[in-house]
C-alpha positions in Angstrom: -32.2 34.4 5.3 -30.0 31.9 7.2 -26.3 32.0 7.3 -24.6 28.6 7.5 -21.0 28.6 8.6 -18.9 26.5 6.2 -15.5 27.3 7.8 -13.1 25.3 9.9 -11.3 27.1 12.8 -7.7 28.0 13.1 -6.9 26.2 16.3 -3.4 26.1 17.8 -4.4 23.1 20.0 -5.4 20.9 17.0 -3.0 18.7 15.0 -1.4 20.4 12.0 1.6 19.2 9.9 2.7 22.9 10.1 2.0 23.6 13.7 0.2 26.9 14.6 1.5 29.0 17.4 -0.9 31.4 19.1 0.5 33.9 21.7 -2.2 35.8 23.6 -1.4 39.1 25.2 -4.0 39.9 27.9 -5.4 43.4 28.3 -2.8 43.9 31.1 -0.1 42.6 28.8 -1.5 45.0 26.1 -1.1 47.9 28.4 2.5 47.2 29.1 3.2 46.5 25.4 1.6 49.8 24.4 3.6 51.7 27.0 6.9 50.1 25.8 6.0 50.8 22.1 5.2 54.5 22.8 8.6 54.8 24.6 10.5 53.1 21.8 8.9 54.6 18.7 7.8 58.0 19.9 10.0 58.8 22.9 6.8 59.2 25.1 6.4 58.0 28.6 3.0 56.6 29.6 2.2 54.9 32.9 -0.2 52.0 32.2 -1.3 52.2 35.8 -3.5 55.2 35.0 -5.7 53.0 32.7 -8.9 51.5 34.2 -7.9 48.3 36.0 -4.4 49.0 34.6 -5.6 47.3 31.3 -5.5 48.4 27.7 -6.4 46.0 24.8 -5.6 42.4 24.2 -3.5 41.3 21.4 -2.9 38.0 19.5 0.3 37.0 17.8 0.0 33.9 15.5 2.4 31.9 13.3 0.7 29.8 10.6 0.5 29.2 6.9 -2.1 30.7 4.6 -3.3 27.1 4.1 -4.3 26.6 7.7 -8.0 26.6 8.3 -10.5 27.3 5.5 -8.7 29.2 2.7 -8.8 30.0 -1.0 -5.9 29.0 -3.2 -4.9 31.5 -5.8 -3.6 30.6 -9.3 0.0 31.5 -8.2 -0.2 28.6 -5.7 -0.1 26.1 -8.6 3.1 27.2 -10.2 5.2 30.3 -11.1 4.2 30.2 -14.8 0.9 29.8 -16.6 0.1 28.8 -20.2 -2.8 31.3 -20.3 -3.0 35.1 -20.3 0.2 36.9 -19.6 1.9 33.7 -18.4 2.1 35.0 -14.9 -0.6 33.6 -12.6 -2.4 36.0 -10.3 -1.9 36.2 -6.5 -4.8 36.1 -4.1 -5.0 39.9 -3.8 -5.4 40.2 -7.5 -8.5 37.9 -7.9 -11.9 39.4 -8.9 -14.2 39.5 -5.9 -17.1 38.5 -8.1 -15.7 34.9 -8.2 -16.3 34.5 -4.4 -19.9 35.5 -4.0 -22.1 33.4 -6.2 -24.7 30.6 -6.3 -23.5 27.3 -5.1 -24.1 23.6 -5.6 -22.9 20.8 -3.2 -22.1 17.3 -4.4 -22.4 14.4 -2.0 -19.2 12.3 -2.2 -19.4 10.8 1.2 -19.5 7.3 -0.1 -16.2 7.6 -2.0 -13.1 5.9 -0.5 -9.8 7.5 0.2 -8.0 8.2 -3.1 -9.0 9.9 -6.3 -12.1 10.2 -8.4 -12.8 11.4 -11.9 -15.6 12.6 -14.2 -17.8 9.4 -13.9 -18.2 10.0 -10.1 -19.0 13.7 -10.6 -21.5 12.9 -13.3 -23.2 10.4 -11.0 -23.4 13.0 -8.2 -24.9 15.6 -10.6 -27.3 13.0 -11.9 -28.5 12.2 -8.4 -29.5 15.8 -7.8 -30.7 16.4 -11.4 -28.6 19.6 -11.6 -25.7 20.9 -13.6 -24.0 24.1 -12.5 -24.2 27.2 -14.7 -21.1 29.3 -15.4 -19.5 30.9 -12.4 -21.4 28.8 -9.9 -19.3 27.6 -7.0 -19.1 23.8 -6.7 -18.6 22.3 -3.2 -17.5 18.7 -2.7 -19.0 17.1 0.5 -16.5 14.3 1.2 -17.1 14.1 4.9 -13.4 14.6 5.6 -14.2 17.4 8.1 -15.3 14.8 10.6 -11.6 14.0 11.1 -10.5 17.7 11.5 -8.0 18.1 14.2 -6.5 14.6 13.9 -3.7 13.2 11.8 -6.2 11.2 9.8 -7.6 14.5 8.4 -4.5 14.8 6.3 -4.3 11.2 5.1 -7.9 9.9 4.7 -10.0 11.7 2.1 -10.9 11.7 -1.5 -9.7 14.2 -4.2 -10.2 14.9 -7.9 -8.1 13.9 -10.8 -7.2 16.3 -13.6 -10.1 15.2 -15.9 -12.6 15.9 -13.1 -11.3 19.4 -12.7 -11.4 20.0 -16.4 -15.0 18.8 -16.5 -16.0 21.4 -13.9 -14.0 24.2 -15.6 -15.6 23.3 -19.0 -19.0 24.1 -17.3 -17.7 27.6 -16.5 -16.9 26.9 -12.9 -14.2 29.2 -11.5 -14.2 28.2 -7.8 -14.2 24.6 -6.6 -14.4 23.9 -2.8 -13.8 20.8 -0.7 -14.2 19.9 3.0 -11.0 17.9 2.7 -7.4 19.0 3.3 -6.7 19.1 -0.4 -8.6 19.1 -3.7 -6.1 16.4 -4.8 -5.9 13.0 -3.2 -3.8 12.6 0.0 0.0 13.1 -0.5 0.8 9.6 0.6 -1.8 8.1 -1.8 -0.4 10.2 -4.7 3.2 9.3 -4.1 2.4 5.6 -3.7 0.5 5.5 -7.0 3.4 7.3 -8.7 6.0 4.9 -7.3 3.8 1.9 -8.5 3.2 3.2 -12.0 5.9 5.8 -12.8 3.0 7.9 -14.2 3.7 11.6 -13.6 0.1 12.5 -14.4 -1.0 11.2 -11.0 1.2 13.9 -9.3 -1.2 16.5 -7.9 -3.2 16.8 -11.1 -6.1 18.9 -9.6 -3.7 21.6 -8.6 -1.5 21.4 -11.7 -4.5 21.9 -14.0 -4.3 25.5 -12.6 -1.1 26.0 -14.6 -3.1 25.8 -17.8 -6.5 27.1 -16.8 -7.2 29.9 -14.2 -9.3 28.8 -11.3 -9.4 28.9 -7.5 -9.9 26.2 -4.9 -11.4 26.5 -1.4 -9.9 23.9 0.8 -10.7 22.8 4.4 -14.4 23.7 4.3 -16.7 22.3 7.0 -20.3 21.6 7.7 -21.4 21.0 4.1 -23.8 18.4 5.4 -25.8 21.2 7.0 -26.9 22.6 3.7 -30.6 21.9 3.4 -30.6 21.5 -0.4 -27.9 20.7 -2.9 -28.4 24.0 -4.7 -30.5 27.2 -4.4 -28.1 28.9 -1.9 -25.3 31.5 -2.3 -21.7 30.9 -1.3 -19.7 33.9 0.1 -16.0 33.2 0.5 -14.0 36.4 0.1 -10.3 35.7 0.7 -8.2 37.9 2.9 -6.3 40.4 0.8 -2.6 39.4 1.3 -0.3 41.1 -1.1 1.6 38.6 -3.3 0.2 35.5 -1.6 -0.7 32.2 -3.1 -3.7 31.8 -0.7 -5.8 33.7 1.7 -8.0 32.6 4.6 -11.7 33.0 4.3 -14.8 32.8 6.5 -16.9 30.9 4.0 -20.6 30.8 4.5 -23.7 29.8 2.7 -26.7 32.2 2.5 -29.9 30.2 2.4 -33.3 31.8 1.8 -36.0 30.5 4.2 
């Protein structure tokens, strides 16, 4: 079995609308930090000089959003109320793990222009590979947007789904939809421009807002989908980090491919 990494990194040196800060404490810094913490919290004195090389353990402090890097959006990300179930959408720590380890299918959308696509484009992509996903399969959208990762264009030049396209996938029993783009919706600027031109509120983040009426999850900011050797016949594993009460959680998404 081969493991293909489908995740983009969290990189404080790359361009992000919400900048990432990454403070690295070296093993020497870690020794001093540990000594200070023991003194403050336990009233114990410890000389870090007695440690080998005067070093303890390194430590990383980071500031970032849960939507930085490859992550899974929870239903609670889409709104505070839902029209299904109890009316309260679930957070990422409440989602069933079975959703995030399942057979996958990847659709090639690399020929699509920046903006939004609907069911006809998805139907065309499924027809090309002569495959339709079964319930619970994870559908991955290969848009090619990950080529721009780390640049401002990554957040402005990509293709997303409209509401009807999301409904189409959910009608097939899909619960998790992934994309290598910044968002499952079209770029923010594209959405706002179309709304200003038409006054049509249905163009405002329809892929996300479908989640207010139907429970599903998105994986955003995937990478390397072009490395998948076949459009189906692999397993996707994308367990989200268990963050209590959060609307999203980071994931190290991978594909498991039988040789």
